ROVODREN-433771 format. One record per residue: y, x, z of N, C-alpha, C in turn. Coordinates in pm, whole numbers, plus 50000, padded with zeros to 5 digits. Layout:
! ROVODREN-433771
YXZYXZYXZ;...
! end
This chain:
! ROVODREN-433771
413665535274206414105528274112415685524474127;416125523174007417595521273981417995510074026;419325505174014419855493474065419165480173977;418965471174101418785455774033417275456573973;416395467874012415205468673957414775470473856;415815478973793415805485673653415265502173655;414265505573554414085516773567415115529473487;415085542173539415785551073479415415551173331;416025557273248416005558373123414785564073059;414345574573161413045583773120411835576673136;411735568873240410735560873257410595549973181;411735543173131411665531973016411165536272903;411775551772870411255557972723409575558672775;409125562572907407725565272897406725552772878;407545541972926406745529872938406675523772775;407715524272684407865522372557406785529272490;407025542772494405995551472431404285545172445;404135545272580402855541772612402185527872563;403345517272584403065504972513402755506872365;403845518272291403565517272163401955522572129;401655532072188400235539572177399265527672184;399465521972318398355510372357398185501472238;399245494572170399365484672088398605492871968;398805505271921398515510571834396805510271814;396405514971914394945516071969394375502471943;395175491372011394465477972015394245473371842;395335476071761395255472171644394565479271545;394535492571558393355499471509391935495071568;391195493771680390045488771718390005477671637;390885466171652390655452671567390435453271414;390655462671357390815464571203389365473071186;388895483971251387965493071198386465486271272;386935480271429385365471871442385775455571407;386325453071298386285438171274385215429571275;383945438671229382505435671214382135427471364;382705434171456382045428471587383005419071629;384435421671628385415412771705385275400571604;385175400071462385315386971412384295377371494;382955381171449382295371471540382335367271692;382855378871755383345374271886384635364971896;385585366071815386895358571820386255341671764;385725343871685384625328871624384015320871724;383285332671821382555325271897383435319872037;384345325972053385175319572156386085306172107;386495309071975387055294171915385845282171920;385065287171878383695274971875383545268672058;383525279672123383405276072279384485266672328;385665267572291386495263472318386715247572291;385965247072160385965234772073384945226672117;383555232372153382695221872186382395222072344;383365229672427383175228172561383355213072596;384415208572540384485191472590383245183772591;382895185472439381515178172414380215183472510;380025194472546379295196972642379485190372759;380775190672819381275184072934380985170872935;381175163972797381015148772803379385146272824;378295151072758377185151572778376685151572931;377355161172989376895163773138377495154773219;378625145273171379115132773279378125123573227;377245127773116376275113073109374845116873188;374385124973248373545129073326372775143273285;373215144773166372385156973129372595171273188;371895181473204371795191573248372755200273172;373265211973233374115221673136372955228073027;372205230373060371415237372923370745226572863;370145214572855370175205072757371305199672676;372475198972760374025194372690374435204272583;374125218272600374655227672540373475226872404;372415225872434371435227872316371575213772213;371855204472271372355189772187373455190372095;374585198172178376005200272123375615209872013;375015219672030374775229071955373995224771819;373085217571842372125211271742372895203171645;373665192671697374445185971636375245191371523;375835205171607376765214271526376145217871394;375085225071407374235230571310374135219571211;373355207071221373115196671159374275191571074;375535190271120376515188371077377135198870965;377085211071008377315219770918376605226170811;374965223970822374485226570724374515217870646;374505201870657374645192870567375815192170484;376725198070559378065202470482378045213570405;377495222670420377285234570365376355232070204;375445225170242374645220870136375515213570012;376525203570064377325194469976378185206869910;378595214869963379705224969916379035234169844;377725236969865376795246969761376725238369625;376385228169633376275217969501377625217769412;378695214469515379915213069441380415227869372;380045240269447380475251769378379775252369255;378315249369260377285252969141377815247669048;378305230669079378815219468963380015230168887;381055231168968382275236968936382215248968862;381175258268894380605272968828380285266368657;379215255668663378585253568586379795248268438;380605236368514381725233068416382725243868362;383065252068430383955264468384383125274268300;381795276468280380995281868205381025276968073;381185263468058381075259367949382015262067826;381795265767709382955271167618383835256667601;383505247967556384325236467525385275232867655;385235230967802385715230467889386865244167926;385965255467893386965266267894388445268467801;387755264467702388815261067585390095249367642;389585237267700390045228267733391145232867829;390625242267936391435246868055392495254067995;392225261867917393065274567874394315265567768;393725254067709394885248267642395875241167736;395305236267843395975228167942397095235567994;396565249268052397425259768120398255265868016;398005264467926398955268367783400165262667801;399755246367789400875237567780401905234967914;400885239768028401655237168178402835249268149;402175261668140403075274568143404485270868025;404115266767895405235263967815406355254667867;405725244367935406395233667998407455237068121;406805250268184407735253868287408815264668257;408045273568170408915286568145409325288167981;408845274467906408985275367755408235285167677;408505283667549407425292367444407895306967462;407175313767386407695329267386408975330167295;409395317967225410695323267149411945323567209;411475315667340412985314567406413245329567495;414605331067535414615343567622413835344267753;413815333867827413105336667926411375336767922;411015328467821409545329667779409455346567724;410235350167665409765366767616410085374067750;410755371567819410975378267957409485377868031;408975365568043407915365368104406375371168026;406565370367913405515376567826405695392967849;406745396467842407075412767857406735416668006;406985411468092406585413068247404905411368259;404395403668174403035400868204402445413268138;403195417468020402465428067942402285441467994;403415443468127403535454768190402195452468286;401825441468337400695442468431399315440368375;399525436768260398105435268134398385439468011;398255450967996398675457867862397505449467749;398245447567624397865446367528397025456367468;395495451467405394935466067346395375468067244;395195482967224395685490367094395155486867016;396005486966862395805481666743394705492866680;393665486866630392695495966557393305506166441;392855515166412393435526866348392065528766239;392255533466117391135538766059390345548166108;390295554366197389365565166262388505556666348;387285564266327386175556266388386425557266538;386025548566614386365547066748385135550566807;385195560166923383905564267009384025558267129;382955550367166382945546467313381965551567384;382385556567538381475562367583380965552867715;379995547867731379165536567809378575546867936;378865542968068378045546468153376755540068163;375685545268196374355541168197374265529068311;373945514468268373775505468370372875508968481;373445506368579372705506568736371525500368703;370505506068784369155498668819368915486468877;368005478968875368215468868950368215469169123;367355479869153367685480569261369065483869329;370085489469271371245490969296372015479469273;371685469769187372435457069172372045446469293;370705445469357370275442669455371065444269565;371205458069612372135464469705373355458969703;373955457869579375375455769567375505441269620;374685433169569375005419769619374475412769740;373375420669802372625418469918373175422670057;373955435370010374725440170117375845430970188;376885427370133377825417470163377045404870236;376005398470153375645385670217374805387870332;373935399770355373425402070454374315404470571;375515411570548376405411670664377315399870717;377255391770638377935379370621376915369870725;375605367870676374745363470762374775368070884;374655382070910374435388771033375625384971134;376855383571069378145379471170377965365171225;377545357771079376925344371143376355339971268;375075346371255374065347771352374485352171485;375315363371461375895367571601376635357771685;377665354371575378455346771640377945332371704;376935326171631376255316271664375485319071816;374665327671833373815332671956375185335372057;376165339472023377305344572143377735328572192;378095322372087378585307672121377655301872212;376235302272200375395292172263375415298472442;375395313772423375405319272578376935318672618;377955317472570379205316072655379375302272667;378775289672631378475278072673377635275172810;376415281972783375775286772903376205291973005;376995302272995377475313473089378855308673139;379285299773091380875295573087381565298373250;381015294173316381505296073475381385310273514;380335317973460380185330873520380975339173437;381515337573303382765345073250383895342173278;384185329373319385685323273386385505333773499;384575332173602384925342573730384935355473704;384105360373591384885374873562386265375073546;386595367973466388135369473397388815367973521;388765358173617389345358473757389445370773826;388485374673844388165388573926388915401273855;389165400673706389795409173645391245407273668;391455392973636393105391673631393815384173754;393055383473861393465374373973394375386474043;394155396074090395305407274152395245400974278;394045395174370393855389874473394305377574509;394665371374421395325355674417394275345674355;392885346174407392135338574348392285325374357;392705318074422393075304374462394115300574296;395165308474318396035304874220395475306074074;394525320574069394335325473937393405310473890;392515309173993391465298473945392065286173871;392805279773951393665268673899394235270773778;395095282873749395395284573626394455287473527;393475293073544392515296373443391815282173390;391165273573517390765263373490391665252873394;392885251873422394265241973371394365248273228;394475261573199394275268073058393115263672989;391975265473027390965262672926390685250772890;390965242072986391055227472979392175223472873;393165227172855394155226472759394015231672624;393515243472657393245249472508391695243972424;391045238572527389745233872482390245215072378;390955209672482391385199872433392545199372315;393075208872283394065210772212393375214572060;392235224872086391815228971954390485216671910;389975209572038389055198971959390115188871918;391125185671946391745175971865392405179771727;392695195071726393185195771620391915200071500;390625201771573389315196971492389345182771419;389605175371530389435162071478390455156671368;391335161471395392915157171315392515163571170;392185176571146391875181671048390925174370984;389755173071032388585165071016389275150670893;389735143671009390455132270934391205136870833;392025145170833392855148570706392155152170591;390775156470647390045160670490389225147970440;388965139070558388135125170495389285116170406;390575116970446391475108970357391425114770233;391715129370241392165137370114390585132970040;389515132370071388415129769999388455117269953;388655107870015388775092769952389805090269867;391205096369877392385098169793391995102569660;391315113569670390945122569542389895114069465;388825107269522388025098569470388535087669382;389425081769467390095069269411391165075869286;391805087169275392125091369164391445094469062;390165096869098389215103968953389095116868976;389335123169078389415137269056387935140369084;387355153968990386175160269023386085170069137;384935169969168384405180069290385345176269397;385715164869427386605159669562385925164069694;384765163969717384215171369835384725185769844;384555190969762384965207669747386445208069806;387275200769738388595201769766389015196769945;388515185869921388515182070076388175190670205;387015199270148386545210570246387565223070250;388275224470123389275235770139390725231770207;390795218170159391805213770265391905212970419;390685211070438389995209570592390485226870651;389975235270566390235248070657391445253870635;392165252170536393445256870522394565250870624;394265236470649394965234570760395235241470873;394245246970906394305258271047395545267971012;395845273870891396795282470848398285275270890;398795279870958400115272071017401095272670902;401805258870898402685256770803402465258770654;401815269870624401635268570467400495265870445;399325261970514398045260170476397855248670375;398385238570442398305222570339398685227070190;400025236770188400465238870068399455247969970;398765257670042397915265769974396705256269935;396175248270010394965238669994395295232469869;396605228069877396775215869749396705224169602;396735237469601396955243169459395465241369396;394285242369478393085241669363392945228769317;392875217769376392655203769342393945203569208;395095208169238396125202169160396305208469029;396225223069031395555229168927394555225268828;393225223368904391805217768830392415203668747;393025194268842393475183868765394365183068646;395495194168657396265192668562395495200768439;394515209068448393825211868347392915205468291;392345194568367391145188868285391765174868235;392905172368294393635158268246394415157468119;394355145168076395175146167933396665144867969;397065138868100398325137168111398845141668241;400155147268296400125150668407400045139668549;400005128168483399765118668604398635121168722;397605125068715396715125968789397075136768892;397505149368824398215163468926399205157369025;400055151368962401315146469030400935136269154;399555127469111398935121469232398545128169334;397735139869306397165146869411398165153169517;399425159669398400125167869523401015155869601;401315143269531401875134669628401145130169724;399945127769699398735126569830398755133169954;398835148769915398945158470009400115160970072;401335156370006402575157570068402785147070170;402225134370128402505120670209401625126370329;400335128670281399575129370421400085137070516;400695151170466400915161270585402305155770646;403125148470587404525142770651404015135370758;402975123770730402595115770823401835122570960;400955133370933400375138371033401055149271096;402135153171040403305161171145404305155171185;404625143771122405775136571237405135123671329;403805118371306403275107371350402045110571439;401255114071398399595118971464399955131671550;400565141871496400435153971568401245152671725;402265148271731402915142871849402445136571921;401645125171860401035116771945399535119372000;398915128871927397775132471980398075143372073;398915155872026398585168472107399355165272222;400585155872232401335155572340402285166872364;402525170972459403515181772478402995195472396;403925201272298403515213172248402875222672322;402235231172256401715243472311402575251772336;403915251972255404885260572279404985272472205;404445269372098404085282872007405415286871900;406015295371897407305299571813406575298471688;407605290371597407075290871451407055304271402;408135312371415408255328471373406875333371396;406625332271536405255340371581404055335971503;404175324271495403045318371425402755323671284;403875323271180403725331071089403645346771076;404175351771171403955362971174402215369371226;402125362171319400725363071353399755360671245;400195351671148398905346471068398965359170957;399975365470939400085377170862399235388170932;399695391071029398945401971081397155398871135;396715387071115395415384771139394895382471002;395705379470907395025381670744394745396070713;395605405570745395625420870746394285426170801;394215420070929393085429370993391505422770982;391705409470940390615403770901390305396770772;391215395170701390935390070603391105374170584;390615368570500390525349870508390295343970652;388865349970705388645348070837389845346670927;390655357770926391735358871032392775350171022;393115348870851394125337170835393955323070885;392375320070891392005309070963392125308471108;391925318871153391525318071290392775321271379;393935323971300395075331471337395845319771460;395615307271411396465296471489395585296071644;394155292071619393685294171764393695305071820;393745316371787393675328971857395135332771902;396115326571845397735330471859397675322572013;397195306272008397315298272127396945301172226;395645309972220394665314972333395815326872373;396455334772317397245344872364398505340372420;398985325672392399735320172432399865316272590;398625310072592398095306472720397905316372818;396965327472775397035336572858398545342672906;399145348172825400795350972872401515336772978;401055326772961401675316373050401205316073158;400155319573183399195316973351398665329873387;398725342873315398565353473379399555364373390;400145367773493401495374773507401655385973432;400215394673420400415407773346400345406973200;400255394673161400225394573031401495382772988;402525384773086403475374673050404495379972889;404135392572867405045395672758404405385972631;403545381672634402875374972525403385362872540;403575353872655404545343072651406055344072570;406335360072635407955363272556408205360972416;406775369372364406615368072218406465360872137;405225350072171404905339272100405485327672146;406195326072261406355311472302407585308172212;408035293072219409095288372170410155286472275;410175287772394411095286772515412045293572488;413445293572525414275304372539414105314772639;414145328072605413705339172690414905342772771;416215339072731417235342272825417695328372866;417855328072998418655320173067420115316672986;420855303073004421925301272949423085310672984;423125313373113423905318273170423975334373115;422805341073107422685353873043422895353372898;422585341872807423015340972671424185341272665;425045332672730426225331972717427065346072737;426545352772840427335362972904426975373672772;425875375472705425375383872603426415382972513;426515367872464427415364572333428805371972353;429325370472484430725375472515430735391272495;429835396772555429615410672548429745414972413;428935403772328429095408972169430255406272115;431615401272162432515391172106432255382672018;431295374272049430795364871963431185348372018;432595347972001432855334272105432515321872020;432205321071905431765311071870430265303371932;429395317571877428085312771945427955308872121;428855318172180429285313872321429695301672336;430515296372279431015280872309430115272772265;429305276672168427845265072136426775265472240;426645276272322425625277472433426355267772547;427655268772555428415261172697428515248872645;428635244272548428785227172495427385223472480;426265231172436425065225472450424575221872594;424825229772663424755228172823425715215672860;426995215772807427415204972841427235189772793;426155191172700425685176872633424645171272766;424225182272854423175178072951423675176373083;424925179173106425425181073235426965177773263;427685176573359428765174673404429745190373375;430915189373320431475201773339431325209173480;431475204973581431555217373709430175219273734;428875212573669427695219073665427555230273550;428255230273434428335236273327428875251273398;430135248273441430785261373546430075269173613;429145261873717428385268873805427225275173761;426545267373622425205273373594425255286673506;426545284873411426955291573294427835301973295;429235293273343430445301273322430485312673388;430545306973536430855315373656429925327273677;428395324673647427505334373668427785346673540;428125340273426428615350073326429715361373376;430845354973421431845361973481431445371273605;430345367873647429895376173750429315388473673;428275387673591427715396673523428555404973450;430005400473415431035408773350431475416273449;431765411973550432105419673681431425430973710;430105426373735429095437773766429255450473675;428655446073547428755456273415429885465473406;431415457473415432625463773456432545476873520;432395471273652432105480273761431375492473764;429955486573699429205501673639429295506673505;430395503473455430715512673341429915509773214;429225495973238428585491273110429535484373034;430615479673059431495472772995433005474672977;433525476672872434795485372867436055474572915;437175480172942438395471972997438515463372875;438275466872757438855460272655437775446972641;436705448072640435755439372658435625427972776;436025433572874436115427272976437415415272967;438385420672924439605411872888439105402472789;438545406572668437805395172583437145384072634;435965389672737435385380872787435985370872877;437175373172961437935365373039438835353672963;439575361072853439935350872785439265341472711;437985346672651437005335872593436665326372702;436345328872793435685321672892436695309372936;437895312772932439105306172973439215294072849;438925298072730439275289372603437885282872596;436535286572639435335277572633435425268372738;435965270572843436205260872964436865250972920;438025248972851438835242872807438265235072709;437455240472618436625229572522435615222572595;434885228072724433885218172794434765208372848;435925209072886436565199372976436725188172866;437505194172734438075185172656436865177672589;435315182172581434325174372554433765162672615;434055166572765433795157872865434185141572871;433465130472897434105119772898435305119773021;436315113972979437415109773074437045098373145;437345103473306437235089473383437995081173395;437955071873448438895057673421440175060673495;441235055573477442425061673529442245051873669;442905059073773443105052373905444725053473923;444815045474032446515041774061446905054574144;447905060074123448085072774171448445068474335;448225082574423448395075174551449845080074609;450275077574710451785075674750451815090574760;451105100174770451835113674783450665121674726;451005134074670449885142474619449845154774766;448505161174769448375166874890448505182374800;449165191574877449375206774852448135214574871;447385222174767446445231974791446985243474696;446715254074781446985267974738445785275874695;445655280274546444455285874490444545300474491;443955312274548444335323174536443135334074531;443455337374382442265349574345442215362874442;441205367074499440875376974612441445386174560;441075393774429441295407674373441845408074227;440965403174145440935409974007441135398373922;441035398573799441185389073673439845382173660;438585385873705437625378073719437625367273808;438045371973961438445362974035439515353273997;440185357773934441345348073880440775339173801;439555342173704439315334773604438645321973663;437805329573788437025318573824437815305273915;439015311773975439675303774006440495293173942;440755296473817441315289773705440195277473700;438815279273702438025268273663438215259273789;438545261073923438695253674011439815244473996;440835251273947442005241673941442045231873814;441305237773709440715226273616440155216073656;439435216373769438415205273812439155196873921;440225199373983440985194474084441845180674002;442015172274003443015157273968443965161674005;445165168373905446905167073953447495151673986;446655142373977447305132474028447485132374166;446035134274206446105138174381446515148974451;446655163174354446835173274386447985179974337;448665184674435449695196074394449355208974405;448955217174311448315229474291449415240674277;449005249274326450125263774327448735275374329;449095284174240448195294574243448725307674242;448475315774321448735331874307448485340274209;449055352474186448335359774079447335368074163;446345376674082445415384274143446215397474205;445265403774269445735415974328447135411874433;447085399474483448095398474587447685401074713;449005406674778448925414574903449025405274997;448485408075132448025398275221449825393275271;450695402575267452005397775297452465387675200;452435391175087452805381574977452065367174982;450755366275029450195353275071450805345575148;451175356475260451515347375384452985336975322;453915349275271455105343075217454805333075134;453765329375075453515318874948453335305775037;452475308375119452005296675214453125292775307;454065299375347455235297875401456085288975344;456465293775186457245287175112456675274275051;455275271175047454455261874951454335254375033;453805255875172453665248775269452045238875243;451105246975218450005237775158448985233475279;448335220375239447395216575351446345223475338;445735232575231444635238475246444905252475130;443915260875181444075274275068442795279075026;442375280474917441065283574859441325297874805;440635306974863440435322474812439135321374724;439445325474580438455327874505437885343074492;436645342974554435815356674553434575355674486;434755362174350433195362174293432775374674284;431285374474353430555387874333430635393574216;429945405474234429835416674349430765422974398;430875425174529432295432274594433165421574635;434285427474699435295420374692435445411774856;434425412174946434635403075031434915409375179;435225423575173435995432175274437675427775242;438125425675136439365421875106439885409575145;438645401075097438645385975124438745382375259;437955391175345437955386775507439355391075574;439895400075482441165406975552442275395075533;442155389975404442985377375378442785366475470;441895361975492441525351875604441825354575722;441645368075760442075368775908443635367275934;444465374375831445775373375834446365361575840;445595352475755445905338675715445815331575857;444775334175903444245324776063444885327576152;445555342376169446215347976268447835341676276;448295338876125449775331376140449945317676133;448365311176044448315299776050447455291476105;447065292376245445555289576308444755273776242;445875263376205445415250376183445205250176033;445285258475964445215259775811443715259875760;443545247475679442165251075639441845258875537;441175267775540440645275575458439135277475392;439035280475258437935279875213437765293175133;436555297375165436645310075061435165305874963;435665307774824434795303574723434105315474692;432875316474728432145329574684430935323174562;431875320074464431105313374347430245323274264;429035319674217428375327274131427265335574193;427375336374320426095345074401424815337074363;423835347374332422605347774318421575357974331;420175353374279419285363374274419875378774248;420485379374160421165391574104421855400274208;422595392174304423455397674392423275398274545;421695394974559421245392874679421535404474801;421175416774730421725429074808423125428374839;424075428174735425585426674766425995416874876;425285404374887425505393174959425195395675106;424045400575111423605407675255424745417775328;425365425075255426445432675323427685427175303;427595417775234429045411575235429545403075367;428485397075429428955392075559429345378675559;429945372475674430595361075679432025361575601;432425349075619434065345975556435055351275656;434875356275777435565361275840436865350975930;436125337975950437065330476007437355314775928;436905318575812436925307375713436625293975774;437045282975704436535270975740435015268275696;434955274675555433595273375481433815283375391;432285287375367432325295075240431385290675147;431835285675024431235278074933430465286174829;429075284474804428705291774700428975286874537;429225274274534429365269274399430875259674391;431435258874254432425250274254432225238674303;430965229674259430615217774298430755217374438;430315226374553430555224974661431965223674705;432535233274664433825233774703434805223274694;434445217974552434975202974551434535194074615;433505194574665432925180374747433315184474855;433965197974916434345200275055435725197375063;436405197374979437975192374963437925176374951;436855175974878436905156474907436685150775028;435875158975078435675151175232437015152675306;437485164475296438775165675380439965153075312;439845153775217440785141775147440695129075203;439285126675208438915112675243439475110875404;439425122075463439685119375606441215118975624;441835125175535443175128175548443695114075507;443305107175397443815092975339443425084575430;442305082575512441955076675613442935074275715;443235082875749444205087275856445905080275870;445775077775686447155071075630448375076175656;448295090675654449085099875656449425111275553;449715104675444449885113275307450645124675341;451905126675444452915135375441452525143075552;451345141475588450865149475739451395165575712;450805169375576451055181875552452665187675578;453355180375524454825185175517455335183575643;454825172975739455385172675865454775184075941;453315187375941452735197876010453775210875969;453915211975829454625227375825456155225575892;456925215875905458275217375960457955215876093;456645216076150456715217976317456135229076338;455795237376239455645250276245454275255576238;453355247076185451855249176157451675239176007;450255242075988450035235475855448755229875895;448665217275860447395209175892446415207875791;445475196775825444725192775738444935190875584;444225193375504443965187975352442905181175306;442735180975167441825173275121441565177674981;440775170674910440265174774755440105162574675;439915163974540439765153674450438515146474508;438425134474458437255126674515436585127074375;
! end
């Protein structure tokens, strides 16, 4: 396996090709075997919805069998009664539309609405609409003087007509019966099905998988049942509102609104079209149609902003784009049934990805949580030379934490990633220079946006600290961040250049006479040279306080840190800027308590360098 757990290119190509083949096979199977899969999906949906009801009856003392039978019976009674009402509504609507007077009235109202929107045919826009419509619906050719010969095919026999209408009906009835029976057996054998799933996906971790599956099933059941109740309440309010407005066939329009609300984001707006258009066509004025649209819009806004956050609690975490794409995919595979079931199916797939490690890719594809950590996203934008978005990421994190935390979590790790990629040849020298420059500018923005601490009385004397980048410009950029975090009122700061030789560092210490030296060495690599610098400093100045800042080391550089070893005699090796500042603050407190602000100068004059401190 390649560095960092990455696969070689040829293995990645095989994985991608295999995934594409498997995905193609799955999509083809879902399409061609939709007669089987649609009832199964509907049964799974109904099982999740009815499971809380079955559990409620069980808690009241009924056994599993009677609870399932009672729940299913109630569902059949409610569904059957609703079906009878809808059938009557559809029959009444068909009779209304079949009457010549009503049809002429509908045509006149729709023509009036068309003229109000696009104008009459005399306008340029109206002519364009008529011409475009003529392309799709050509006008019949004018009759000539020649006799017209019409060839008509013989009408099919009554058996063929019966088969033409009976086959789809029988298929629909068969799918419904299959889904009904499957739902009953899933409710009865719920634990057995759960155990089989745990056996398939547990991978030896039965306890963990059991807890995950139980929690996931409870969350999905509660979510889908709450969604069902909310959509039902939505339909009831629509029914009452339409009856108050005086719209005909209000129960039919309410049921359509209930069903379409399962379609994410666009379902309600599709559901408002039939009642609005019908009301516009049969009414003498625009008022009732506007009232219908206002009813739908107002109720949808209330549900989205008040009831859904209150009832659903924490969101299931579905991405908006993923929901829309999934709705289109399921509609393509299974038609209207797939469109309605797209929301519940996508929710189940997301929960599967959250709780089963083998299907984690579903969580990445469907979830709304960021798939890249802030440090990776920040570095990715720097590598793309997009400083603006990188700054947005850092400033967003700055709104949640103080600057030192932002530097440790986002900025320094990004510098380490840039250093690694440049060493591996994945980042050019120019891109590295851009990343370093942009990082410095973003750091200044973060500091500028941070709240300023209250001004304090300056101490009698500042303490000298020397900052030393260990090797390269990445180390220099990281050490610059520490310099920004140290209070210049308390510290007299000096910094060496990167690639400083040991002899040059010794001469700088001799001249500057610091109380402490901080050597910034960001991973990966560089610790051999850092230990050499520490050894030379310790031999020349035995009492000098030395800190090695190994900032940014994390899981990505675990192997590198194992090889790095210790700090070679330094007083401390700190993994973060925050801990480095805290270490210096502790020394500063001890130094201040001694009441000897000039101790560093006196120690230097006596031939040695003494203790130091840091910003409090």
